[in-house]
C-alpha positions in Angstrom: 21.4 -0.5 -7.7 18.0 -1.8 -7.7 15.7 -2.6 -5.6 12.6 -5.1 -5.8 10.2 -4.6 -2.8 7.6 -6.8 -2.0 5.1 -6.8 0.6 1.7 -6.5 0.9 1.0 -3.8 3.2 0.8 -0.9 0.7 1.4 2.1 3.8 4.7 0.1 4.7 6.1 -0.8 0.7 6.1 3.1 0.1 8.1 3.4 3.5 10.2 1.2 2.3 10.8 2.2 -1.0 11.1 6.1 0.2 13.7 5.3 2.5 15.1 2.8 -0.1 15.2 6.1 -2.3 16.9 7.8 0.1 19.3 6.5 -0.7 19.7 7.2 -4.0 18.9 3.5 -4.8 15.8 2.5 -7.6 12.9 0.5 -6.2 9.9 -1.4 -7.4 7.4 -2.9 -5.3 4.5 -6.2 -6.1 2.1 -6.9 -3.2 1.8 -10.5 -3.6 4.2 -13.5 -4.1 3.0 -14.9 -7.4 4.2 -11.4 -9.2 7.4 -10.7 -6.9 8.2 -13.7 -8.1 8.1 -12.6 -11.8 10.2 -9.7 -11.4 12.2 -11.1 -8.2 13.3 -13.9 -11.5 13.7 -11.2 -14.1 17.6 -10.4 -13.4 16.9 -6.6 -13.0 17.8 -6.2 -9.0 20.7 -7.0 -7.3 18.4 -6.6 -3.7 15.1 -7.9 -2.9 13.2 -7.0 0.3 10.9 -9.4 0.7 7.4 -10.3 3.1 6.9 -13.6 4.6 3.3 -13.8 4.3 2.3 -12.6 1.6 -1.3 -13.1 -1.0 -0.5 -15.7 -3.7 2.7 -17.4 -2.8 4.9 -17.1 0.7 7.7 -15.2 1.1 9.2 -18.7 2.1 8.4 -20.2 -1.5 8.9 -17.8 -3.3 12.7 -17.3 -2.0 13.1 -21.2 -1.8 12.6 -20.6 -6.1 15.2 -17.3 -5.9 17.7 -19.3 -4.3 18.0 -21.7 -6.7 18.4 -19.5 -9.7 19.5 -15.8 -8.0 23.0 -16.8 -6.3 24.3 -13.5 -6.2 20.5 -11.6 -5.9 21.2 -10.0 -1.8 18.3 -10.9 0.7 16.4 -8.8 3.5 13.5 -10.8 4.6 10.3 -9.1 6.9 9.2 -11.4 9.2 
């Protein structure tokens, strides 16, 4: 499974990636909403870990866009 982590705090993003990778999954990290949206819409991820407060596009708007086209993408929203 490929998991996309969209988190602007590099240390937290790295820690989340380490945890997910220890579980046997592949991760990618993006640090802003615009890059995260492009990556999420690529269709190569099965799950996404998404922060609310992001530079560029915020997590709420990013999630709305993703939900309109990716119904099978699992989401974990960090508040």
